[in-house]
C-alpha atoms as one frame of an Amber mdcrd trajectory, in Angstrom:
protein
  -0.121  -0.040  -0.149   1.059   3.053  -0.933   1.030   6.957   0.239   0.173
   9.687  -2.572   1.749  12.792  -1.422   0.041  16.155  -2.935   2.841  16.581
  -5.375   1.268  13.350  -7.364  -2.217  14.157  -6.158  -2.627  16.761  -8.949
  -1.730  13.957 -11.467  -4.781  12.066 -10.013  -7.347  14.489  -9.958  -6.597
  15.169 -13.847  -6.757  11.593 -14.515  -9.917  11.205 -12.369 -11.175  14.713
 -13.981 -10.933  13.745 -17.697 -12.586   9.817 -16.764 -15.904  11.612 -15.565
 -15.850  14.020 -18.200 -15.614  11.372 -20.854 -18.126   8.739 -18.768 -20.151
  10.648 -19.207 -20.312  11.925 -22.916 -21.123   8.574 -23.073 -24.482   8.284
 -21.032 -23.291   6.930 -17.457 -23.731   8.363 -14.255 -21.769   7.691 -11.479
 -22.398   4.667  -8.413 -20.688   4.411  -5.213 -20.528   0.875  -3.306 -19.761
   0.656  -0.211 -15.833  -0.325   0.639 -17.524  -3.648   2.839 -19.514  -6.492
   1.023 -20.394 -10.238   2.398 -17.544 -12.134   1.731 -20.224 -14.762  -0.208
 -20.792 -11.937  -2.833 -16.928 -11.920  -4.193 -16.493 -15.718  -3.959 -19.936
 -16.539  -5.914 -19.542 -14.356  -8.087 -16.063 -14.235  -9.045 -15.449 -18.046
  -8.613 -14.169 -20.009  -5.281 -10.733 -21.129  -8.240  -9.629 -17.683  -8.790
  -6.214 -16.424  -7.463  -8.773 -13.307  -6.044 -11.020 -15.429  -4.225  -7.865
 -18.241  -3.202  -5.455 -15.863  -2.069  -6.287 -12.102  -2.563  -9.087 -11.399
  -0.829  -8.682  -9.505   2.770 -12.104 -11.112   4.859 -12.239 -11.278   8.228
 -15.592 -12.135  10.937 -17.453  -9.337  12.681 -20.509  -9.283  14.877 -21.089
 -12.773  12.904 -21.041 -11.672   9.600 -18.022 -12.539   7.056 -17.121  -9.464
   5.277 -14.388  -8.637   2.673 -12.769  -5.333   1.887 -14.130  -5.262  -2.005
 -10.943  -6.705  -4.446 -13.246  -4.987  -7.577 -16.237  -2.896  -8.338 -18.352
  -5.085 -10.630 -19.900  -7.417  -7.953 -21.017  -4.735  -5.786 -22.419  -2.830
  -8.495 -24.140  -5.440  -9.485 -25.433  -6.213  -6.099 -26.860  -2.545  -5.452
 -28.674  -3.018  -9.015 -30.841  -5.940  -7.470 -30.858  -4.541  -4.059 -32.488
  -1.261  -5.326 -34.474  -2.490  -8.018 -33.083  -0.529 -10.520 -34.513  -2.790
 -13.410 -38.028  -1.776 -12.569 -37.121   2.534 -12.846 -35.008   2.164 -16.531
 -34.508  -0.135 -19.185 -30.691  -0.023 -19.787 -28.267   1.716 -16.542 -24.730
   2.832 -17.223 -22.951   3.560 -14.395 -19.266   4.049 -13.893 -17.605   4.186
 -10.691 -13.852   5.354  -9.014 -12.182   4.255  -5.810  -9.830   2.198  -4.081
  -9.913  -1.882  -4.113  -8.031  -4.289  -1.831  -5.915  -7.251  -2.837  -3.480
  -9.200  -1.376  -1.706  -9.929  -4.719   2.372  -9.842  -5.335   3.381  -6.117
  -5.622   4.751  -5.551  -9.214   5.259  -2.225 -11.119   1.789  -0.090 -10.871
   0.296  -2.618  -8.594  -0.284  -2.440  -4.861  -2.109  -4.352  -2.231  -4.344
  -0.919  -1.871  -5.044   0.598  -5.727  -7.741   2.615  -6.998 -10.016   1.366
 -10.305 -12.557   2.997 -12.574 -14.488   1.462 -14.087 -17.877   1.324 -16.191
 -21.214  -0.734 -16.361 -23.788  -1.334 -19.109 -26.631  -3.309 -17.744 -29.811
  -4.204 -20.061 -28.042  -4.146 -23.217 -27.542  -7.459 -24.669 -26.500  -6.629
 -28.399 -22.883  -6.575 -29.516 -23.012  -2.930 -30.646 -23.056  -1.749 -26.877
 -19.779  -4.210 -26.657 -18.012  -2.178 -29.211 -19.236   1.002 -28.095 -17.736
   0.483 -24.434 -14.214  -0.057 -26.568 -15.041   2.639 -28.472 -15.165   4.719
 -25.064 -11.993   2.946 -23.742 -10.117   4.036 -26.695 -10.866   7.721 -26.695
 -10.375   7.751 -23.020  -6.849   6.263 -23.511  -5.952   8.438 -26.767  -7.166
  11.652 -24.550  -5.456  11.160 -21.584  -2.232  10.694 -24.150  -1.388   6.930
 -23.749   1.137   6.586 -26.702   0.239   3.231 -28.070  -1.981  -0.162 -27.080
  -3.642  -2.996 -28.604  -7.013  -4.472 -27.801  -7.522  -7.870 -27.614 -10.637
  -9.748 -27.657 -12.133 -12.931 -27.511 -15.959 -14.719 -26.708 -16.337 -17.558
 -23.872 -19.703 -18.177 -25.018 -22.916 -18.474 -23.111 -23.316 -21.996 -20.400
 -23.679 -24.464 -23.045 -20.592 -23.583 -25.203 -18.447 -23.714 -21.860 -19.555
 -26.766 -20.743 -18.302 -27.868 -24.135 -14.853 -26.130 -23.970 -14.006 -27.439
 -20.487 -14.536 -30.884 -22.088 -12.093 -30.245 -24.922  -9.446 -28.521 -22.510
  -9.471 -31.798 -19.620  -9.069 -33.812 -22.858  -6.285 -31.714 -24.659  -4.775
 -31.189 -20.637  -5.383 -34.503 -19.304  -1.766 -36.045 -21.227  -0.169 -32.755
 -20.035  -1.027 -32.718 -16.077   1.868 -33.513 -14.939   3.334 -30.404 -16.510
   1.198 -27.943 -14.574   1.937 -26.168 -12.135   0.642 -27.006  -8.657  -1.931
 -24.553  -8.523  -3.312 -25.652 -12.230  -2.942 -29.137 -11.184  -5.345 -28.598
  -8.063  -7.871 -27.052 -10.080  -7.904 -29.104 -13.021 -10.930 -30.887 -12.999
 -13.001 -27.763 -11.312 -11.929 -25.284 -13.735  -9.754 -25.595 -16.131 -10.350
 -22.378 -17.956  -7.963 -20.941 -15.166  -5.100 -22.642 -16.849  -5.080 -20.487
 -19.611  -5.032 -17.417 -17.617  -2.050 -18.412 -15.468   1.172 -16.573 -15.553
   3.472 -19.939 -14.544   5.541 -20.330 -17.758   5.061 -24.417 -17.189   1.301
 -23.324 -17.724   1.694 -21.089 -20.272   4.199 -23.577 -22.371   1.329 -26.760
 -21.900  -1.530 -24.164 -23.565   0.412 -23.217 -26.137  -1.921 -26.087 -28.549
  -4.987 -25.587 -26.499  -8.232 -25.821 -28.964  -9.869 -22.504 -28.958 -13.318
 -21.500 -27.945 -14.313 -19.348 -30.980 -14.203 -23.012 -32.966 -17.637 -24.337
 -30.711 -19.268 -21.183 -30.428 -23.054 -21.938 -30.993 -25.173 -20.035 -33.481
 -26.444 -17.313 -31.100 -23.013 -16.703 -29.940 -21.615 -16.826 -33.374 -23.437
 -14.033 -34.083 -22.971 -11.862 -31.221 -19.379 -12.725 -32.006 -19.637 -11.812
 -35.457 -21.628  -8.665 -35.150 -19.645  -7.056 -31.974 -16.765  -7.826 -35.002
 -18.564  -5.737 -37.747 -19.592  -3.018 -34.951 -15.678  -2.664 -34.193 -14.838
  -2.324 -37.972 -17.676   0.375 -38.388 -15.965   2.030 -35.525 -12.081   1.608
 -37.146 -10.643   0.231 -33.734  -8.267  -1.873 -34.360  -7.766  -5.341 -32.658
  -6.205  -8.601 -31.960  -8.912 -11.873 -31.501  -6.710 -13.837 -28.871  -8.365
 -17.298 -28.776  -6.546 -17.628 -24.912  -8.219 -14.613 -23.463 -10.130 -15.793
 -20.633  -8.791 -13.057 -17.813  -9.103 -14.302 -14.235 -12.355 -13.911 -13.066
 -15.742 -16.284 -13.636 -18.630 -14.839 -14.527 -17.792 -13.689 -17.443 -19.769
 -14.716 -20.773 -19.393 -13.823 -24.629 -17.277 -10.980 -25.177 -14.194 -10.513
 -23.367 -11.568  -7.855 -23.799  -8.371  -6.599 -22.307  -5.844  -3.555 -23.417
  -2.673  -3.773 -23.255   0.361  -0.887 -23.540   2.563  -1.099 -26.191   6.574
  -0.105 -25.989   5.360   0.584 -21.696   7.980  -0.326 -19.005   5.298  -2.432
 -16.952   7.312  -5.490 -18.081   5.068  -8.690 -18.483   2.335  -7.620 -16.794
   1.181  -4.884 -19.553  -2.448  -5.111 -19.516  -3.951  -1.650 -18.488  -7.517
  -2.448 -18.620 -10.235  -5.365 -19.004 -13.718  -6.548 -18.746 -16.291  -8.204
 -20.755 -19.952  -9.413 -20.434 -21.197 -10.831 -17.277 -24.853 -12.010 -18.377
 -25.845 -14.583 -15.873 -24.448 -11.958 -12.026 -27.727 -10.426 -12.234 -30.120
 -13.670 -12.052 -27.838 -15.414  -9.839 -28.242 -12.338  -7.094 -31.803 -12.867
  -7.059 -32.654 -10.504  -9.944 -34.413 -10.681 -13.476 -32.251 -12.246 -16.285
 -30.540  -9.191 -17.097 -27.696  -8.966 -19.602 -24.720  -6.623 -18.341 -21.065
  -5.474 -19.593 -18.417  -3.898 -17.967 -14.743  -2.929 -17.742 -12.348  -1.715
 -15.030  -8.764  -0.073 -14.840  -6.456   0.469 -12.674  -5.332   4.096 -12.198
  -2.022   3.622 -11.199  -0.613   1.374 -14.255  -2.137   4.185 -16.245  -0.237
   7.193 -14.672   2.830   5.340 -15.304   2.466   5.265 -19.240   0.751   8.754
 -19.421   2.447  11.770 -20.047   3.819  13.877 -16.942   1.751  16.989 -16.760
   3.302  20.618 -16.625   4.374  22.233 -13.501   1.949  23.053 -11.328   1.306
  27.383 -11.381   1.947  28.315  -7.590  -0.570  30.808  -6.320  -1.645  34.069
  -7.793  -0.865  36.137  -4.429   1.464  35.470  -2.220   0.814  37.647   0.957
   3.589  38.525   3.145   2.629  40.808   6.583   5.178  42.374   8.240   4.142
  42.534  12.277   0.735  41.826  14.436  -1.417  44.364  12.839  -0.234  43.641
   9.206  -1.156  40.174  10.355  -4.901  41.105  10.742  -4.845  42.673   7.311
  -3.767  40.213   5.564  -6.152  37.572   7.424  -8.999  39.919   5.496  -7.344
  40.611   2.007  -6.393  36.877   1.804  -9.753  36.047   2.396 -11.272  38.862
   0.042  -8.736  37.466  -3.150 -10.346  34.241  -2.127 -13.282  35.181  -2.920
 -12.527  36.399  -6.150 -11.294  33.280  -7.199  -7.720  33.759  -6.704  -5.186
  30.914  -5.225  -3.728  33.055  -1.987  -1.010  31.552   0.524  -0.580  33.734
   3.588   3.179  33.392   5.424   1.489  33.764   8.527   5.207  32.638  10.450
   6.094  36.011  11.841   9.536  36.243  10.047  11.548  38.854   8.409  10.950
  39.694   4.736  13.728  38.321   2.943  12.389  34.957   3.856   8.708  35.374
   3.288  10.122  36.552  -0.321  12.697  33.645  -0.963   9.441  31.716  -0.241
   7.172  33.200  -2.696   9.777  32.422  -5.020  10.209  28.938  -4.485   6.577
  28.594  -4.589   6.104  30.563  -7.951   3.936  33.459  -6.984   2.853  35.669
  -9.201   1.930  38.955  -7.064   3.776  39.044  -3.602   2.010  41.556  -1.116
   3.563  43.296   1.080   1.864  44.670   4.458   3.606  46.278   7.214   3.684
  48.937   9.528   4.475  51.897   6.475   2.029  50.383   4.222  -0.784  50.615
   7.154  -0.291  54.061   7.941  -0.183  55.025   4.225  -3.326  52.685   3.826
  -1.670  50.952   0.589  -0.045  47.795  -0.192   3.092  47.074  -1.761   2.610
  44.586  -4.914   5.665  43.099  -6.070   5.050  41.425  -9.688   7.739  38.096
  -9.283   6.757  37.542 -13.076   6.957  40.754 -14.786   9.560  42.057 -12.270
   7.745  45.095 -11.442   6.860  47.144  -7.958   3.979  49.668  -7.067   1.802
  50.454  -4.376  -2.349  50.085  -4.437  -4.610  50.959  -2.065  -5.689  49.007
   0.485  -9.461  49.765  -0.215 -10.690  47.831  -3.053  -7.066  45.913  -3.250
  -8.809  42.496  -3.579 -10.723  43.465  -6.961  -7.142  45.447  -8.250  -5.240
  42.068  -7.443  -7.836  39.821  -8.952  -7.547  41.640 -11.987  -3.810  41.309
 -12.339  -4.010  37.970 -11.608  -6.169  37.172 -14.581  -3.947  39.192 -17.110
  -0.226  37.871 -18.662   2.166  39.343 -17.038   4.869  41.924 -19.261   7.469
  38.626 -19.616   4.841  35.872 -20.344   3.151  38.184 -22.983   6.351  39.147
 -24.368   7.468  35.417 -24.634   4.258  34.635 -26.634   5.092  37.066 -28.426
   1.534  38.733 -27.443   0.486  42.552 -27.301
């Protein structure tokens, strides 16, 4: 788990603001769910043989309840959808979320045990157009935030019948190779052989190279959905890679599945930025009606490792340097009035001499330094040093906030000259 300090938080704010704005362009509204849920919600929906449920969840008992700090956002959103009977209020629901998740996985670059995800869920739309439009949202967002290069990997897991047939094929394929598999895959072999395809163990990856493709087993309905999805991606002009080995690590997925991977990043082998897919049976399994759904989630830490650094933050518009107790009283009132005009102000209340306050104003990158001392109070003025334009003058204290706010909003002489403006 890590601390996010103020100089880093600014990047987070920008990323979150970009995500909110982009999601809302596609008709999504924010949902906020609790950090704690009943453990059974995740173990049943994500799958008892998944790494998350078996090894990574932070679970505990309290007041006779088995509780888990949420490891992902989809199951919580689905639970909220059912609990509040949202299906009875609208035919299609589009939600997005932002917030911390918790998994006890091995740390890697851009991966922490408390990590932050942003994601989207669409509930009530079974069509392949919906799936393609979600990937269009994702691609547009990644371009918006400056991800330099990425690839979209897609697959279909089909519906229950297709997955049953595929399970039989995988058992047939892996049986002669069982002794070569990792201990985890051998243990899960009978219960969920699809987990072998998602394994990061080199032994499992080598054994899976010749595994059958689920795309060869799709029934007519699944195949029609798959072809409709690829057609819509082609219409949108989104390049993609068909990846039959893509299964992801959670059991609730059906039909469309996708991951977006960074190209040329320093994330190492774990280059996946985000992933998602359909979970058409989850709402019904939670006691709701039969409602199709699709969603995705992305780790914000990993995105921040691949997007450009923003330009340095501008310093405060005004730095106020009071000298003496009487000046400090005036400075308090002036700072509050300046802020009412939307000016970012830093007031130095340490009671030190002018020189260290000027050094501080310069180090912060302040535009104006407002000096208030006994002489200014006697004359009813404030001294204004333009630290960018390298000029100094005095203005009356009465009405100073309005004058200073106007100056801060205008380019300084140095800035105008540098930009070729007059």
